[in-house]
Backbone as JSON, one array per atom type, in Angstrom:
{
  "sequence": "XXXXXXXXXXXXXXXXXXXXXXXXXXXXXXXXXXXXXXXXXXXXXXXXXXXXXXXXXXXXXXXXXXXXXXXXXXXXXXXXXXXXXXXXXXXXXXXXXXXXXXXXXXXXXXXXXXXXXXXXXXXXXXXXXXXXXXXXXXXXXXXXXXX",
  "N": [[-49.97, 80.01, 14.44], [-48.01, 78.36, 12.06], [-45.9, 79.79, 9.49], [-45.68, 78.22, 7.23], [-48.05, 76.78, 7.27], [-49.81, 78.89, 6.92], [-49.04, 79.69, 4.38], [-49.85, 77.46, 2.96], [-52.61, 77.68, 3.23], [-52.98, 80.04, 1.76], [-52.11, 79.15, -0.8], [-54.07, 77.23, -1.31], [-56.35, 78.85, -1.57], [-55.63, 80.44, -3.8], [-55.3, 78.47, -5.8], [-57.9, 77.41, -5.86], [-59.27, 79.7, -6.67], [-58.11, 80.06, -9.21], [-58.99, 77.74, -10.49], [-61.77, 78.16, -10.51], [-61.77, 80.48, -12.06], [-60.89, 79.48, -14.54], [-63.09, 77.93, -15.15], [-64.94, 79.81, -15.64], [-66.4, 80.71, -13.46], [-67.02, 83.29, -12.12], [-67.81, 84.84, -9.81], [-67.2, 83.08, -7.71], [-64.45, 82.77, -8.13], [-63.63, 85.39, -7.66], [-64.23, 85.63, -4.92], [-62.42, 83.72, -3.84], [-59.95, 84.83, -4.65], [-59.99, 87.25, -3.25], [-59.91, 86.28, -0.62], [-57.42, 85.07, -0.75], [-55.82, 87.34, -1.08], [-56.12, 88.61, 1.43], [-54.92, 86.66, 3.06], [-52.35, 86.63, 1.96], [-51.48, 89.24, 2.5], [-51.36, 89.05, 5.23], [-49.25, 87.22, 5.46], [-47.22, 88.83, 4.48], [-46.93, 90.65, 6.51], [-45.8, 89.09, 8.48], [-42.89, 88.35, 8.37], [-41.09, 85.69, 7.37], [-40.37, 83.9, 5.26], [-39.27, 85.83, 2.99], [-39.31, 86.23, 0.14], [-41.35, 84.46, -0.72], [-43.53, 85.53, 0.65], [-43.79, 88.11, -0.47], [-44.19, 87.38, -3.15], [-46.63, 86.03, -2.91], [-48.43, 88.11, -2.39], [-48.16, 89.71, -4.7], [-48.93, 87.88, -6.74], [-51.56, 87.3, -5.95], [-52.97, 89.78, -6.2], [-52.46, 90.27, -8.92], [-53.75, 88.12, -10.13], [-56.39, 88.74, -9.48], [-56.64, 91.12, -10.92], [-56.4, 90.07, -13.51], [-58.78, 88.63, -13.62], [-60.64, 90.73, -13.58], [-59.98, 91.92, -16.02], [-60.74, 89.9, -17.78], [-63.44, 90.15, -17.53], [-63.9, 92.46, -18.88], [-63.32, 94.8, -17.46], [-61.31, 96.93, -17.3], [-60.56, 99.22, -15.9], [-61.0, 98.55, -13.21], [-59.14, 96.51, -13.06], [-56.75, 97.94, -13.42], [-56.84, 99.44, -11.11], [-56.4, 97.47, -9.12], [-53.82, 96.6, -9.84], [-52.4, 98.95, -9.47], [-52.82, 99.29, -6.74], [-51.47, 97.07, -5.56], [-48.9, 97.65, -6.38], [-48.45, 100.02, -4.99], [-48.63, 99.08, -2.34], [-46.43, 97.26, -2.14], [-44.37, 99.03, -2.8], [-44.5, 100.82, -0.65], [-43.75, 99.17, 1.53], [-41.16, 98.66, 0.64], [-40.02, 101.21, 0.76], [-39.76, 101.45, 3.45], [-37.96, 99.54, 4.15], [-34.79, 98.17, 5.22], [-31.81, 98.79, 3.45], [-30.08, 96.38, 1.36], [-30.91, 93.9, 2.48], [-32.47, 90.69, 2.96], [-35.18, 91.05, 2.98], [-35.48, 93.59, 1.7], [-34.45, 92.92, -0.84], [-36.35, 91.03, -1.72], [-38.57, 92.67, -1.82], [-37.76, 94.52, -3.76], [-37.74, 92.86, -5.99], [-40.52, 92.38, -6.04], [-41.54, 95.01, -6.48], [-40.51, 95.47, -9.02], [-41.94, 93.59, -10.51], [-44.6, 94.46, -10.14], [-44.49, 97.02, -11.15], [-43.81, 96.61, -13.87], [-46.08, 95.14, -14.68], [-48.12, 97.05, -14.32], [-47.33, 99.15, -16.04], [-47.4, 97.75, -18.51], [-50.13, 97.11, -18.57], [-51.26, 99.7, -18.77], [-50.23, 100.43, -21.24], [-51.44, 98.55, -22.92], [-54.11, 99.07, -22.58], [-54.9, 101.82, -23.21], [-57.12, 103.49, -23.41], [-58.41, 103.25, -21.04], [-56.85, 104.16, -18.98], [-56.31, 105.33, -15.77], [-54.55, 106.53, -14.12], [-51.37, 108.17, -13.49], [-48.18, 107.06, -14.79], [-46.64, 104.57, -12.7], [-44.82, 105.34, -9.69], [-41.38, 104.97, -8.8], [-39.84, 103.53, -6.07], [-37.3, 105.06, -4.0], [-35.26, 103.35, -2.95], [-35.36, 101.24, -4.72], [-34.57, 102.5, -7.14], [-31.98, 103.34, -6.38], [-30.73, 100.88, -5.86], [-30.74, 99.69, -8.4], [-29.26, 101.58, -9.88], [-26.81, 101.28, -8.62], [-26.25, 98.71, -9.39], [-25.72, 98.91, -12.11], [-23.59, 100.63, -12.24]],
  "CA": [[-49.95, 79.19, 13.23], [-46.75, 78.45, 11.33], [-46.03, 80.45, 8.19], [-45.9, 77.19, 6.21], [-49.49, 76.52, 7.27], [-50.44, 80.07, 6.33], [-48.76, 79.64, 2.95], [-50.71, 76.41, 2.43], [-53.95, 78.27, 3.13], [-52.93, 80.95, 0.62], [-52.05, 78.36, -2.03], [-55.39, 76.62, -1.49], [-57.26, 79.89, -2.08], [-55.21, 80.81, -5.16], [-55.62, 77.35, -6.7], [-59.36, 77.36, -6.0], [-59.62, 80.85, -7.51], [-57.69, 79.78, -10.59], [-59.89, 76.72, -11.02], [-63.05, 78.84, -10.79], [-61.51, 81.38, -13.18], [-60.87, 78.65, -15.75], [-64.45, 77.43, -15.39], [-65.78, 81.01, -15.78], [-67.2, 80.9, -12.25], [-66.39, 84.56, -11.77], [-68.05, 85.24, -8.42], [-66.43, 82.2, -6.84], [-63.05, 83.13, -8.3], [-63.47, 86.67, -6.97], [-64.21, 85.35, -3.48], [-61.17, 83.04, -3.51], [-58.84, 85.77, -4.81], [-60.02, 88.2, -2.13], [-59.41, 85.55, 0.56], [-55.97, 84.91, -0.96], [-55.19, 88.64, -0.81], [-56.07, 88.79, 2.89], [-53.92, 85.73, 3.59], [-51.03, 87.08, 1.49], [-51.12, 90.44, 3.25], [-50.97, 88.56, 6.56], [-47.91, 86.66, 5.29], [-46.31, 89.94, 4.28], [-46.72, 91.25, 7.84], [-45.08, 88.14, 9.34], [-41.74, 87.99, 7.55], [-40.24, 84.52, 7.61], [-39.84, 83.68, 3.91], [-39.52, 87.13, 2.37], [-39.66, 86.13, -1.29], [-42.66, 83.81, -0.82], [-44.55, 86.46, 1.14], [-43.96, 89.15, -1.5], [-44.78, 86.73, -4.33], [-48.04, 85.72, -2.67], [-49.19, 89.35, -2.53], [-48.13, 90.08, -6.12], [-49.74, 86.92, -7.5], [-52.97, 87.44, -5.57], [-53.52, 90.97, -6.84], [-52.4, 90.13, -10.37], [-54.83, 87.21, -10.53], [-57.63, 89.5, -9.4], [-56.63, 92.02, -12.08], [-56.71, 89.24, -14.69], [-60.21, 88.34, -13.57], [-61.34, 91.94, -14.02], [-59.76, 92.08, -17.47], [-61.58, 88.91, -18.46], [-64.8, 90.68, -17.45], [-63.87, 93.77, -19.55], [-63.3, 95.85, -16.44], [-59.91, 97.34, -17.31], [-60.32, 100.22, -14.85], [-60.86, 97.82, -11.95], [-57.85, 95.8, -13.14], [-55.69, 98.91, -13.16], [-56.93, 99.79, -9.69], [-55.75, 96.41, -8.35], [-52.39, 96.63, -10.15], [-51.88, 100.13, -8.81], [-52.87, 99.06, -5.3], [-50.39, 96.18, -5.14], [-47.64, 98.37, -6.57], [-48.34, 100.96, -3.87], [-48.36, 98.3, -1.12], [-45.04, 96.76, -2.15], [-43.49, 100.22, -2.77], [-44.49, 101.34, 0.73], [-42.9, 98.28, 2.32], [-39.78, 98.85, 0.2], [-39.52, 102.49, 1.26], [-39.49, 101.29, 4.89], [-37.01, 98.44, 4.34], [-33.37, 98.46, 5.34], [-31.12, 98.37, 2.22], [-29.21, 95.21, 1.34], [-31.4, 92.83, 3.33], [-33.31, 89.75, 2.22], [-36.49, 91.69, 2.85], [-35.4, 94.6, 0.65], [-34.29, 92.24, -2.13], [-37.65, 90.45, -2.1], [-39.45, 93.79, -2.17], [-37.29, 95.04, -5.05], [-38.31, 91.94, -6.98], [-41.96, 92.64, -6.11], [-41.77, 96.3, -7.12], [-40.25, 95.34, -10.46], [-43.06, 92.85, -11.09], [-45.82, 95.28, -10.14], [-44.22, 98.15, -12.05], [-43.92, 96.1, -15.25], [-47.48, 94.79, -14.93], [-48.92, 98.27, -14.43], [-46.94, 99.82, -17.29], [-47.96, 96.96, -19.62], [-51.58, 97.3, -18.56], [-51.55, 101.03, -19.29], [-49.89, 100.41, -22.66], [-52.41, 97.7, -23.63], [-55.48, 99.58, -22.38], [-54.73, 103.28, -23.05], [-58.41, 104.16, -23.29], [-58.91, 103.09, -19.67], [-55.83, 104.55, -18.01], [-56.87, 106.25, -14.78], [-53.51, 107.12, -13.27], [-50.08, 108.42, -14.09], [-47.29, 105.9, -14.63], [-46.29, 104.38, -11.29], [-43.56, 105.86, -9.2], [-40.39, 103.96, -8.43], [-39.27, 103.89, -4.77], [-35.89, 105.46, -4.01], [-34.38, 102.2, -2.72], [-35.36, 100.5, -5.99], [-33.71, 103.25, -8.06], [-30.61, 103.3, -5.87], [-30.2, 99.53, -6.05], [-30.46, 99.45, -9.81], [-28.15, 102.44, -10.3], [-25.6, 100.66, -8.12], [-26.02, 97.49, -10.15], [-25.2, 99.23, -13.43], [-22.39, 101.47, -12.14]],
  "C": [[-48.63, 79.42, 12.5], [-46.96, 79.11, 9.97], [-46.23, 79.42, 7.08], [-47.38, 76.83, 6.13], [-50.24, 77.68, 6.63], [-50.23, 80.1, 4.82], [-49.63, 78.57, 2.29], [-52.14, 76.92, 2.27], [-54.01, 79.21, 1.93], [-52.95, 80.17, -0.7], [-53.39, 77.7, -2.34], [-56.36, 77.62, -2.08], [-56.91, 80.28, -3.52], [-55.58, 79.71, -6.15], [-57.13, 77.24, -6.93], [-59.84, 78.52, -6.87], [-59.28, 80.62, -8.95], [-58.6, 78.75, -11.25], [-61.25, 77.34, -11.38], [-62.9, 79.79, -11.98], [-61.56, 80.62, -14.5], [-62.25, 78.14, -16.14], [-65.46, 78.58, -15.57], [-66.77, 81.18, -14.63], [-66.64, 82.16, -11.56], [-66.6, 84.95, -10.31], [-67.27, 84.38, -7.43], [-64.94, 82.52, -6.92], [-62.75, 84.42, -7.56], [-63.36, 86.46, -5.46], [-62.89, 84.7, -3.07], [-59.98, 84.0, -3.62], [-58.82, 86.79, -3.68], [-59.56, 87.54, -0.83], [-57.9, 85.36, 0.46], [-55.24, 86.21, -0.67], [-55.07, 88.87, 0.69], [-54.99, 87.91, 3.51], [-52.51, 86.19, 3.2], [-50.57, 88.32, 2.25], [-50.72, 90.07, 4.69], [-49.55, 87.97, 6.5], [-46.87, 87.77, 5.18], [-45.97, 90.63, 5.61], [-45.83, 90.38, 8.72], [-43.89, 87.54, 8.6], [-40.98, 86.78, 8.07], [-39.57, 84.18, 6.27], [-40.21, 84.91, 3.09], [-40.01, 87.01, 0.93], [-41.05, 85.51, -1.46], [-43.77, 84.75, -0.39], [-44.83, 87.55, 0.1], [-44.64, 88.55, -2.73], [-46.26, 86.44, -4.12], [-48.92, 86.96, -2.83], [-49.28, 89.74, -4.01], [-49.05, 89.17, -6.93], [-51.22, 87.1, -7.2], [-53.62, 88.63, -6.27], [-53.51, 90.85, -8.37], [-53.47, 89.17, -10.88], [-56.18, 87.92, -10.49], [-57.73, 90.48, -10.58], [-56.95, 91.26, -13.36], [-58.19, 88.91, -14.76], [-61.01, 89.55, -14.06], [-61.16, 92.18, -15.51], [-60.63, 91.12, -18.27], [-63.03, 89.39, -18.51], [-64.92, 92.07, -18.1], [-63.98, 94.93, -18.57], [-61.85, 96.31, -16.24], [-59.6, 98.37, -16.22], [-60.16, 99.55, -13.49], [-59.53, 97.05, -11.92], [-56.71, 96.75, -12.82], [-55.68, 99.3, -11.68], [-56.2, 98.75, -8.84], [-54.24, 96.39, -8.59], [-51.72, 97.82, -9.47], [-51.81, 99.92, -7.3], [-51.72, 98.17, -4.85], [-49.03, 96.86, -5.33], [-47.41, 99.34, -5.4], [-48.0, 100.22, -2.56], [-46.9, 97.87, -1.06], [-44.06, 97.93, -2.1], [-43.39, 100.79, -1.37], [-43.6, 100.48, 1.62], [-41.43, 98.48, 1.94], [-39.22, 100.15, 0.74], [-39.18, 102.42, 2.75], [-38.41, 100.25, 5.18], [-35.58, 98.94, 4.5], [-32.68, 97.97, 4.06], [-30.28, 97.11, 2.44], [-29.6, 94.12, 2.34], [-32.22, 91.88, 2.46], [-34.69, 90.34, 1.97], [-36.48, 92.71, 1.72], [-35.27, 93.96, -0.73], [-35.59, 91.63, -2.61], [-38.6, 91.56, -2.53], [-39.05, 94.44, -3.49], [-37.82, 94.16, -6.17], [-39.81, 92.23, -7.15], [-42.29, 93.95, -6.79], [-41.53, 96.2, -8.63], [-41.4, 94.61, -11.15], [-44.31, 93.72, -11.19], [-45.67, 96.46, -11.08], [-44.42, 97.72, -13.51], [-45.37, 95.78, -15.59], [-48.34, 96.04, -15.13], [-48.59, 99.04, -15.71], [-47.51, 99.07, -18.5], [-49.47, 97.11, -19.71], [-51.95, 98.64, -19.18], [-51.26, 101.12, -20.79], [-50.95, 99.66, -23.46], [-53.85, 98.19, -23.53], [-55.45, 101.1, -22.23], [-56.04, 104.03, -22.88], [-58.98, 104.1, -21.88], [-57.91, 103.49, -18.6], [-56.4, 105.6, -17.07], [-55.8, 106.94, -13.94], [-52.26, 107.39, -14.09], [-49.24, 107.16, -14.0], [-46.84, 105.79, -13.18], [-44.94, 104.97, -10.93], [-42.65, 104.69, -8.83], [-39.78, 104.38, -7.1], [-37.78, 104.17, -4.86], [-34.95, 104.27, -3.84], [-34.27, 101.35, -3.98], [-34.43, 101.18, -6.98], [-32.26, 103.15, -7.64], [-29.98, 101.93, -6.12], [-29.84, 99.29, -7.5], [-29.37, 100.34, -10.36], [-26.83, 101.82, -9.85], [-25.26, 99.4, -8.89], [-25.33, 97.8, -11.48], [-23.94, 100.09, -13.39], [-21.19, 100.64, -11.75]]
}
């Protein structure tokens, strides 16, 4: 199956999940977001469009976290934000520097890091983990940018 077809499947699941979310159909939204996560993780394994693959994973997990927040389940939301940050960080730690893949992953790590830090700041009573770690490649890239 072509990655464009796989991306279409992912978009269909995300859109369906968002529609259910807006209609407060929580169980249906949950099912669609979980299907989107599986599809996004498959896209991430099959690198063709690096930025789209990373974005699909980040968006899928962040939408699921938003659903949990809407249901007053801040701990579950943090768990999902932490999980996606860990996934993207792991891929980044294995990436070759200065490649399209690494650049897409750096973008993803920055998005997941910011989301997790903001979540912990906005829900301090439900924080279950330490602030997220920053992968070495991410730190090195940004140090090189500012030097």
